[in-house]
C-alpha positions in Angstrom: 37.2 45.6 46.1 37.7 42.8 43.7 35.0 41.9 41.2 33.1 38.6 41.7 34.2 35.9 39.2 31.9 35.5 36.3 30.2 32.0 36.3 31.1 30.0 33.2 28.0 28.7 31.4 28.3 25.7 29.1 25.8 24.0 26.9 25.1 20.2 26.9 22.9 18.2 24.6 21.1 15.2 26.0 19.1 12.5 24.2 15.9 12.0 26.3 13.9 8.8 26.0 10.4 7.9 27.1 8.8 11.3 26.2 5.4 10.8 24.5 3.6 14.2 24.8 4.0 17.8 25.6 3.3 17.1 29.2 6.5 15.0 29.3 8.4 17.9 27.7 7.1 20.3 30.3 8.1 17.9 33.2 11.7 17.4 32.0 12.2 21.2 31.5 10.8 21.9 35.0 13.0 19.2 36.7 16.2 20.5 35.0 15.3 24.1 35.8 15.2 23.3 39.6 19.0 22.9 39.4 20.8 26.1 40.3 21.6 28.2 37.2 20.2 25.6 34.8 17.8 26.3 31.9 16.7 23.7 29.4 14.8 23.5 26.1 13.4 20.1 25.2 12.2 19.1 21.8 9.6 16.3 21.6 10.1 15.7 17.9 13.8 15.2 18.1 14.0 13.7 21.6 16.8 16.2 22.4 17.3 18.5 25.4 19.6 21.5 25.1 20.7 22.4 28.6 22.6 25.6 29.6 24.3 25.1 33.0 27.1 26.4 35.1 30.4 24.6 34.7 30.3 23.3 38.2 27.1 21.3 37.4 28.4 18.2 35.7 26.6 16.6 32.7 26.2 13.4 34.8 24.0 15.4 37.2 21.8 16.5 34.4 21.4 12.9 33.3 20.5 11.8 36.8 17.9 14.6 37.1 16.2 13.5 33.9 16.2 9.9 35.1 14.7 11.0 38.5 11.9 12.5 36.5 11.0 9.1 35.1 12.8 9.3 31.7 16.0 8.0 30.2 18.9 10.3 29.2 22.2 9.8 27.5 25.1 12.2 26.7 26.2 12.8 23.1 28.7 10.4 21.6 32.4 11.5 21.9 33.7 13.6 19.0 35.9 10.8 17.7 32.8 8.6 16.9 32.0 9.0 13.2 28.7 10.3 12.1 26.2 7.7 11.4 28.1 5.1 13.4 27.0 3.0 16.3 24.7 5.6 17.8 22.2 4.9 15.0 21.9 1.2 15.9 19.8 1.4 19.0 17.2 3.5 17.1 16.9 0.8 14.4 16.5 -1.8 17.1 13.7 0.2 18.9 12.0 0.8 15.6 12.0 -2.9 14.8 10.6 -3.8 18.2 7.9 -1.3 17.8 7.0 -2.7 14.4 6.9 -6.2 15.8 4.7 -5.1 18.7 2.3 -3.3 16.3 2.1 -6.4 14.0 1.3 -8.8 16.9 -1.2 -6.4 18.3 -3.0 -6.0 14.9 -3.2 -9.8 14.5 -4.8 -10.1 17.9 -7.0 -7.0 17.9 -8.5 -7.2 14.4 -10.7 -10.3 15.1 -11.9 -8.7 18.3 -12.9 -5.5 16.5 -14.6 -7.4 13.7 -16.6 -9.7 15.9 -17.6 -6.8 18.2 -18.7 -4.6 15.3 -20.6 -7.2 13.2 -23.4 -8.8 15.3 -24.2 -11.2 12.4 -20.7 -12.8 12.8 -21.1 -13.3 16.6 -21.1 -17.1 17.0 -21.7 -19.1 20.2 -19.2 -18.1 22.9 -17.6 -15.5 20.6 -17.1 -13.2 23.6 -14.8 -15.7 25.3 -12.6 -16.0 22.2 -12.4 -12.2 22.1 -11.5 -12.1 25.8 -8.6 -14.6 25.2 -7.4 -12.5 22.3 -7.8 -9.2 24.1 -5.9 -10.2 27.2 -2.4 -10.2 25.6 -3.2 -6.8 24.0 -4.3 -5.3 27.3 -1.2 -6.6 29.1 1.7 -7.2 26.7 0.9 -4.8 23.9 0.0 -2.1 26.4 2.9 -2.9 28.7 5.0 0.2 27.6 2.0 2.4 28.5 1.6 0.7 31.9 5.3 1.0 32.7 5.5 4.7 31.8 2.3 5.4 33.7 3.5 3.6 36.8 6.9 5.4 36.5 5.0 8.7 36.3 2.9 7.8 39.3 6.0 7.2 41.4 7.2 10.7 40.5 3.7 12.2 41.1 3.2 13.1 37.5 0.7 12.2 34.7 1.3 12.0 31.0 -0.4 10.7 27.9 0.6 7.2 28.9 -1.3 7.6 32.1 -4.4 8.3 30.1 -3.9 5.4 27.7 -3.0 3.0 30.5 -6.1 3.9 32.6 -8.3 3.7 29.5 -7.2 0.2 28.6 -7.3 -1.1 32.2 -10.7 0.4 32.8 -12.3 -1.0 29.6 -10.7 -4.5 30.0 -11.5 -4.7 33.7 -15.1 -3.7 33.1 -15.3 -6.4 30.3 -13.9 -9.0 32.6 -16.5 -8.1 35.3 -19.3 -8.3 32.7 -18.1 -11.7 31.5 -17.5 -13.3 34.8 -20.2 -11.6 37.0 -22.5 -9.4 34.9 -24.0 -12.1 32.7 -22.2 -11.3 29.5 -20.5 -14.7 29.5 -23.7 -16.6 28.7 -23.1 -18.9 25.6 -25.8 -17.3 23.4 -25.0 -13.6 24.2 -25.2 -11.1 21.3 -24.0 -7.6 21.5 -25.1 -4.9 19.0 -22.5 -2.3 18.0 -23.0 1.4 17.9 -20.6 4.3 17.4 -22.4 5.9 20.3 -22.4 4.3 23.8 -25.8 2.8 24.8 -27.3 1.7 28.0 -27.5 -2.1 28.6 -30.6 -4.2 28.7 -30.1 -7.2 30.9 -26.5 -8.4 30.7 -23.8 -5.9 31.1 -22.0 -4.9 27.8 -18.4 -5.7 27.2 -15.9 -3.2 25.8 -13.2 -5.5 24.6 -13.1 -3.6 21.3 -12.1 -0.5 23.3 -9.5 -2.5 25.3 -7.8 -3.6 22.0 -8.7 -0.6 19.8 -7.0 2.0 22.1 -3.6 0.4 22.1 -3.8 -0.7 18.5 -4.6 2.8 17.2 -2.2 4.5 19.6 0.7 2.2 18.6 -0.2 2.5 14.9 -0.4 6.3 15.3 3.0 6.5 17.0 4.6 4.2 14.5 3.4 6.3 11.5 4.1 9.5 13.5 7.7 8.4 14.2 8.3 7.6 10.5 6.9 11.0 9.5 9.0 12.8 12.1 12.0 10.9 10.8 11.2 12.5 7.5 11.3 16.0 8.9 15.0 15.5 9.8 15.9 14.1 6.4 17.7 17.3 5.3 19.9 17.3 8.4 20.8 13.7 8.0 21.7 14.3 4.3 24.0 17.1 5.5 25.7 14.7 7.9 26.1 12.1 5.2 27.9 14.5 2.8 31.2 14.1 4.5 33.7 11.7 3.0 34.7 8.7 5.2 38.2 8.1 3.7 40.6 10.4 1.8 43.7 9.9 -0.4 46.5 12.0 1.1 49.6 12.7 -1.0 52.9 12.9 0.7 56.3 12.8 -0.9 54.9 11.8 -4.3 53.0 8.8 -2.8 49.4 8.4 -1.9 47.9 6.7 1.1 44.3 6.1 2.0 43.5 7.3 5.5 40.2 7.9 7.5 39.0 11.4 7.2 39.3 11.9 10.9 43.1 11.7 10.5 43.2 14.5 8.0 45.0 17.6 9.3 45.2 21.2 8.2 48.0 21.5 5.6 47.6 18.0 4.2 47.4 17.7 0.5 44.7 15.2 -0.7 43.5 13.9 -4.0 39.9 14.4 -5.3 39.2 12.3 -8.4 36.2 12.8 -10.7 33.0 11.8 -9.0 34.4 12.0 -5.5 33.4 14.3 -2.7 35.9 16.9 -1.5 36.9 15.6 2.0 37.2 18.9 3.7 37.5 22.7 3.1 40.6 23.5 1.2 42.5 25.3 -1.6 43.2 23.8 -5.0 46.9 23.5 -5.5 46.9 21.6 -8.9 44.3 20.7 -11.5 41.2 22.4 -12.8 37.6 21.1 -12.7 34.0 22.0 -12.0 32.6 21.2 -8.6 28.9 20.7 -7.8 27.9 22.6 -4.6 24.2 22.0 -4.9 24.0 19.8 -1.8 26.1 22.1 0.3 25.1 25.6 -0.6 22.1 25.2 -2.9 24.1 26.6 -5.8 22.5 25.0 -8.9 25.3 25.6 -11.4 28.7 23.8 -11.1 31.5 26.2 -10.2 34.8 26.2 -12.1 37.9 25.9 -9.9 41.6 25.9 -10.5 44.9 26.5 -8.6 44.2 29.0 -5.8 40.4 28.4 -5.7 38.7 27.6 -2.5 36.6 24.4 -2.3 34.1 23.3 0.3 34.0 19.9 2.0 31.1 17.8 0.7 31.2 19.3 -2.8 31.3 16.8 -5.7 34.1 16.9 -8.2 32.4 16.9 -11.6 35.5 17.2 -13.8 39.2 16.5 -13.7 41.6 15.4 -11.0 42.3 18.0 -8.2 45.0 18.3 -5.6 43.6 20.2 -2.5 45.4 21.5 0.5 43.2 21.2 3.6 42.5 24.6 5.3 40.0 23.5 7.8 39.0 20.1 9.3 36.4 18.7 11.7 34.1 21.2 13.4 35.8 24.2 11.6 34.6 23.2 8.1 31.7 25.0 6.5 29.7 21.7 6.3 30.1 21.2 10.0 29.0 24.7 10.8 26.0 24.3 8.5 25.0 21.1 10.3 25.5 22.7 13.7 23.4 25.7 12.7 20.5 23.5 11.5 20.7 21.4 14.7 20.7 24.4 16.9 17.8 25.9 15.1 15.7 22.7 15.6 16.5 22.7 19.3 14.7 26.1 19.9 11.1 26.9 20.5 8.8 29.4 19.0 6.6 31.6 21.4 3.5 29.5 20.3 5.2 26.3 21.3 6.2 27.7 24.8 2.5 28.5 25.3 1.5 25.0 24.2 4.0 23.3 26.5 2.7 25.4 29.4 -0.9 24.4 28.7 0.2 20.7 28.4 1.8 20.9 31.8 -1.6 21.2 33.5 -3.7 19.5 30.8 -3.2 15.9 31.8 -4.0 16.4 35.5 -7.1 18.4 34.5 -8.2 15.6 32.2 -7.8 13.0 35.0 -9.9 15.2 37.2 -12.5 15.6 34.5 -12.6 11.8 34.0 -13.2 11.2 37.7 -15.8 13.9 37.7 -17.6 12.5 34.7 -17.7 9.0 36.3 -19.0 10.4 39.6 -21.6 12.6 37.9 -23.0 9.8 35.7 -23.2 7.4 38.6 -24.7 10.0 40.9 -27.3 10.9 38.3 -28.4 7.3 38.3 -27.0 6.4 34.9 -26.1 2.8 34.0 -22.6 2.0 35.5 -21.3 0.8 32.1 -22.3 4.0 30.4 -20.5 6.0 33.2 -17.4 3.9 32.7 -17.6 4.3 28.9 -17.7 8.1 29.2 -14.9 8.1 31.7 -12.7 5.9 29.4 -13.5 8.0 26.4 -12.4 11.2 28.2 -9.1 9.6 29.2 -8.3 8.3 25.7 -9.5 11.2 23.5 -7.7 14.0 25.5 -4.1 13.0 24.8 -2.1 16.2 24.1 0.2 14.5 21.7 -0.7 16.8 18.7 -0.1 19.8 20.9 3.5 18.7 21.6 4.2 18.0 17.9 2.6 21.1 16.4 5.6 23.4 16.4 8.8 21.2 16.5 7.8 19.1 13.4 7.2 22.3 11.4 10.5 23.8 12.6 12.4 20.6 11.7 10.9 20.5 8.2 11.4 24.2 7.6 15.0 24.5 8.8 15.9 21.4 6.9 14.2 22.7 3.7 15.9 26.1 4.2 19.3 24.4 4.4 18.6 22.7 1.1 17.8 26.0 -0.4 20.9 27.7 1.0 19.2 29.5 3.8 20.4 28.7 7.4 18.0 30.0 10.0 19.4 30.4 13.6 16.2 29.2 15.4 12.5 29.8 15.9 13.0 33.4 17.0 14.7 34.1 13.7 11.8 32.6 11.8 9.3 34.7 13.8 11.4 37.8 13.1 11.7 37.0 9.4 8.0 36.8 9.1 7.4 40.3 10.5 10.2 42.4 9.0 9.1 45.4 7.0 12.4 47.2 6.4 15.7 45.7 5.2 19.0 47.6 5.3 21.3 46.3 2.5 25.0 46.6 2.3 26.4 47.3 -1.2 29.8 45.8 -1.7 29.8 42.1 -1.6 26.0 41.9 -1.0 24.3 43.7 -3.9 27.5 43.8 -5.9 30.1 41.2 -6.6 32.6 42.8 -4.3 35.5 42.8 -6.8 36.5 44.8 -9.8 34.9 43.5 -13.1 34.4 44.7 -16.6 30.9 46.2 -16.8 30.8 47.2 -20.5 33.0 47.4 -23.6 32.3 50.0 -26.3 34.2 49.8 -29.6 34.6 52.3 -32.3 32.4 51.5 -35.3 34.5 50.3 -38.3 37.5 49.7 -36.0 39.4 46.5 -35.2 36.4 44.9 -33.6 35.6 43.8 -30.0 37.4 40.5 -30.0 40.7 41.8 -31.4 40.7 44.8 -29.1 40.0 42.7 -26.0 42.9 40.3 -26.9 45.3 43.2 -27.3 44.2 44.9 -24.2 44.3 41.7 -22.2 47.7 40.9 -23.5 49.3 44.2 -22.5 47.6 44.2 -19.0 49.2 40.8 -18.3 52.2 42.8 -17.1 50.2 44.9 -14.7 49.4 44.1 -11.0 46.7 46.8 -10.8 43.2 45.6 -10.0 41.9 47.3 -13.1 44.4 45.4 -15.2 43.6 42.1 -13.6 39.9 42.7 -14.3 40.6 43.3 -18.0 42.8 40.2 -18.3 40.2 38.0 -16.6 37.4 39.4 -18.9 39.5 39.0 -22.0 40.3 35.4 -21.2 36.6 34.6 -20.7 35.6 36.6 -23.8 38.0 34.8 -26.1 38.6 31.4 -24.4 39.6 29.5 -27.6 42.6 31.8 -28.2 45.3 32.4 -25.6 46.4 35.9 -25.0 49.6 36.8 -26.9 52.9 37.9 -25.2 53.7 41.5 -24.6 57.0 43.2 -25.1 58.4 46.6 -24.2 56.0 46.8 -21.3 55.9 49.9 -19.2 53.5 51.4 -16.6 52.9 55.0 -15.7 51.4 55.5 -12.2 48.0 57.2 -12.4 48.0 57.1 -16.3 48.0 53.5 -17.5 50.2 50.8 -19.3 51.6 50.3 -22.8 53.5 47.6 -24.6 54.0 45.9 -28.0 51.6 43.0 -28.9 52.0 41.2 -32.2 54.0 44.2 -33.6 51.4 46.8 -32.5 51.7 49.5 -29.9 48.9 48.9 -27.4 48.0 51.4 -24.7 45.4 51.2 -22.0 45.1 54.7 -20.5 42.8 57.0 -18.6 40.6 58.8 -21.1 41.3 62.4 -22.2 38.9 64.9 -23.8 39.8 63.9 -27.4 37.6 60.8 -28.1 35.5 59.6 -31.0 31.8 60.4 -30.5 30.8 56.8 -29.7 33.5 56.6 -27.0 32.7 60.1 -25.7 29.0 59.1 -25.2 30.1 55.9 -23.4 32.4 57.9 -21.2 29.5 60.1 -19.9 27.5 57.0 -19.2 30.4 55.4 -17.3 30.8 58.5 -15.1 27.1 58.6 -14.3 27.3 54.9 -13.3 30.4 55.6 -11.2 32.5 53.1 -13.2 36.2 53.6 -13.9 36.7 54.1 -17.7 39.9 53.3 -19.6 40.6 53.8 -23.3 42.4 51.2 -25.5 44.6 52.8 -28.2 46.2 50.7 -30.9 49.1 52.4 -32.7 47.8 55.7 -31.3 44.2 55.3 -32.5 41.4 55.0 -29.9 39.6 51.7 -30.5 37.5 51.0 -27.4 36.4 52.3 -24.0 36.3 49.7 -21.2 34.2 50.4 -18.1 35.4 48.7 -14.9 33.7 48.6 -11.5 32.1 46.6 -8.8 29.2 45.2 -10.9 25.7 44.5 -9.5 25.1 40.8 -8.9 22.5 39.4 -11.4 20.3 38.2 -8.7 20.1 41.6 -6.9 17.5 42.9 -9.4 15.2 40.1 -8.7 15.9 40.1 -4.9 15.0 43.8 -4.4 12.0 43.5 -6.6 10.7 40.4 -4.7 11.3 42.2 -1.3 9.1 45.1 -2.5 6.4 42.6 -3.6 6.5 41.1 -0.1 5.9 44.5 1.4 9.5 45.0 2.7 11.1 48.4 2.1 14.8 48.2 0.9 17.3 50.7 2.3 20.9 50.9 1.0 23.7 51.7 3.5 27.3 51.5 2.4 30.7 52.8 3.3 31.3 53.5 -0.4 31.2 56.9 -2.1 28.0 58.7 -2.9 28.2 58.3 -6.7 28.6 54.5 -6.9 26.0 54.1 -4.1 23.5 56.2 -6.0 24.2 54.4 -9.2 23.6 51.0 -7.7 20.4 52.2 -5.9 19.1 53.7 -9.1 19.7 50.5 -11.0 17.8 48.5 -8.4 15.1 51.0 -7.7 16.1 51.7 -4.1 15.0 55.2 -3.0 16.7 55.6 0.4 20.5 55.7 0.2 23.1 56.2 3.0 26.6 56.5 1.6 30.0 56.7 3.3 28.6 55.0 6.4 31.0 54.0 9.2 30.2 50.8 11.1 29.0 53.1 14.0 26.8 55.0 11.6 25.3 51.8 10.2 24.4 50.7 13.7 23.0 54.1 14.5 20.8 54.0 11.3 19.4 50.7 12.5 18.6 52.1 15.9 16.8 55.1 14.3 14.7 52.9 12.1 13.7 50.7 15.0 12.8 53.7 17.1 10.4 54.7 14.3 8.6 51.5 15.1 9.9 49.6 12.1 11.0 45.9 12.2 14.5 46.0 10.7 16.6 43.3 9.1 20.2 44.0 8.1 22.0 42.1 5.3 25.8 42.3 5.2 29.0 40.4 4.6 31.9 42.2 6.2 33.4 43.0 9.6 32.0 46.5 9.3 28.5 45.1 9.2 28.8 43.1 12.4 27.5 45.8 14.7 24.5 46.6 12.6 23.7 42.9 12.2 23.8 42.4 15.9 21.7 45.5 16.6 18.9 44.7 14.1 15.7 42.8 14.8 17.2 40.3 12.4 20.7 40.0 11.1 21.3 38.3 7.8 24.8 37.4 6.7 26.0 36.4 3.2 27.6 33.0 3.4 30.6 34.3 1.4 31.2 37.0 4.0 33.5 37.1 7.1 33.1 35.0 10.2 32.4 38.1 12.2 29.4 38.9 10.1 28.1 35.3 10.1 28.6 35.1 13.9 26.5 38.2 14.5 23.7 37.1 12.2 20.5 35.2 12.8 20.2 34.0 9.2 23.0 33.0 6.8 22.5 32.9 3.0 25.0 30.1 2.4 25.4 30.3 -1.3 26.1 34.1 -1.1 23.1 34.8 -3.3 21.0 37.8 -2.2 18.1 36.4 -4.1 17.7 33.8 -1.4 16.6 36.5 1.0 13.1 36.6 -0.6 13.0 32.8 -0.3 13.9 33.1 3.4 11.0 35.6 4.1 8.5 33.5 2.2 9.6 30.2 3.9 9.3 31.9 7.3 5.8 33.1 6.6 4.8 29.7 5.3 6.3 28.0 8.4 4.6 30.3 10.9 1.4 29.8 9.1 1.8 26.0 9.3 2.5 26.2 13.0 -0.7 28.3 13.6 -2.8 25.8 11.6 -1.2 22.9 13.7 -1.9 24.6 17.0 -5.4 25.5 15.9 -6.1 21.9 15.1 -4.5 20.6 18.3 -6.5 23.0 20.5 -9.6 22.7 18.5 -9.5 18.9 18.5 -9.5 18.8 22.3 -12.1 21.6 22.5 -14.5 19.5 20.5 -13.8 15.9 21.4 -13.5 16.2 25.2 -17.0 17.6 25.7 -18.4 14.9 23.4 -16.7 12.2 25.4 -18.0 13.8 28.7 -21.6 13.6 27.6 -21.3 10.0 26.4 -21.3 10.7 22.6 -17.9 9.2 21.9 -17.1 5.5 21.9 -13.6 4.8 23.5 -12.4 3.0 20.3 -13.4 5.9 18.1 -11.8 8.3 20.6 -8.5 6.3 20.3 -8.6 6.5 16.5 -9.4 10.3 16.6 -6.5 10.9 18.9 -4.0 9.1 16.7 -5.4 10.8 13.5 -5.0 14.2 15.1 -1.3 13.6 15.6 -0.8 12.3 12.1 -2.6 15.3 10.6 -0.3 17.7 12.5 2.8 15.9 11.4 1.5 15.5 7.8 0.8 19.2 7.6 4.3 20.0 8.7 5.8 17.6 6.2 4.3 19.7 3.4 7.1 22.2 4.1 9.7 19.7 2.9 8.3 20.1 -0.6 8.0 23.9 -0.5 9.4 25.5 -3.6 10.2 29.2 -3.9 8.1 30.8 -6.6 10.0 32.8 -9.1 8.0 35.8 -9.8 8.3 37.8 -13.0 10.5 40.8 -12.1 12.7 43.5 -13.5 14.7 42.7 -16.6 18.1 44.3 -17.0 
């Protein structure tokens, strides 16, 4: 019996227009979910929908479904379109139109508001002037609300625009009735102003200030809100702008300037001082320092030379470089970073899913409440205008806009800020997991340590040749060796004595398992494994090296021991601070490594880690994670190699070092781009701050409606004040989220080594 074919699921991003509140988000998601096998996540702040659908459901059908729901939808631009190209133009046009609409509305509405609020300025027939000024506001300025409300009505749905449109029409219609029929159009009519609605005496009151105030405040709120939301995506846009537009490709000794889209793997291109590296590559000629701060968050420039890897978007701060492209387009690190941030901003936290569910029924409930309030007041014998006023206030004040912005704006600001700090978060679920972790399993090699052999310490014999001379001689003789220990000594010697090149070596020979020897500047120099006959200073250093699990070698000059060099996989400088900060945050560190017991214990002892698991296979690492989770712990795993991928995938949260393998990064939820373990503490604290911001936002959004709707129902809220309160609530939520953009990791005083 043949197995059924597995349905291929693809993901398509749509740009959705016309959404104004969480109720719109809920409607679009529900409409898309009615398609067979389709699930969608819609983000109000970005106006994007991420849709997972079977391959047999074409993207055009997704667009048609969104349009049938009463909104607009467009597919993403084709890949060949450059970033920041024509697709940005419609947004600038829309923004300009919104600004013009707001400006005209303000010019018309302000005189109406002033005359309505200041009885002393109410001249003869002032009310008719206000009516003439208010009519364009109620029709032209409010036209977008009316159109979207009518569109929703055709699709049997109600949104924020329905509430605003009904509020404006009700207050303007009542004012027209009062002016033409109710006696308010008499030439000498005066109308007192009060923040609280009041019953009329004689002529019916007019509410033109509400008819112009509601659209004015809503338009102003949306304009400011859009600008603030634009700020939350600043980090993502800055990443997109890091890529070079043109590049100088060198072929056959000549250079030609080509668009970066034509660059291919294997091409050699030129990077001059001050220019950005066009794409990921390997330096073939030249040496320089490159600034990676905008790409990885690395604050110090990195020295590069032939054979060094460079990242697209980095700035060449020194000399001329020739670079061979190793990755282009979507395969570059910058493209992967941008995609990770975009994907993270498309997701939803659990709190936001609850808010969207509430918003889905909120607007219909508000409409029912408004009708109920109108009927109750009229049935109780209240003045009709007071009943209409209470009804309009309920419609206007209950907009769930803040509810829909509470989470996505915070997530956008946090993920963008995280990217600037070198921390890429895979989505809201990863942020929530980061907040709650209490145990972190740390790999050793490449995570807590540098991952390559380095000189840890040099001990010289007192009264001997001296440290600098011994290092020059040892480095010179090791130039003939290909052993990792020899390469570590050469590299260290070159850095220790940069002003003097290493001398040549003659009569070089190497003995397997023993060491190397040769003549340097007329002296016999030997770098050998230590024996039992060592001067006291070197013997003491040897015992320390063995305890720290370093590999010791002795440097002999003309047969006399002069120094002991300890070589090993040294602890990263930031590891001390990182582990200390994790403990301060209440997170227990656990070391799990495939390395031997002695070096694992040495590193753990240096960092103050009590629980150590050495010689762990990939399966044993994954089993350790399962055991810790079964104990009720919330476990994060930090690793950088293929052997860590299973443990990363099985943890509550997988954290990969950005310098690690693609397998580790692919299995992780969080990536520390700059390969600095110290960024882990920043990630935990940023997650806690973000989730705290979201909770405050939702508390405000729910609390605002819980307070203002009852006030409007009992007639204690003027419609104009209600419109201002509704707009301010959205701005407060967005403003609170924007504080995350300025968040700085606090450097606590920690262990000194």
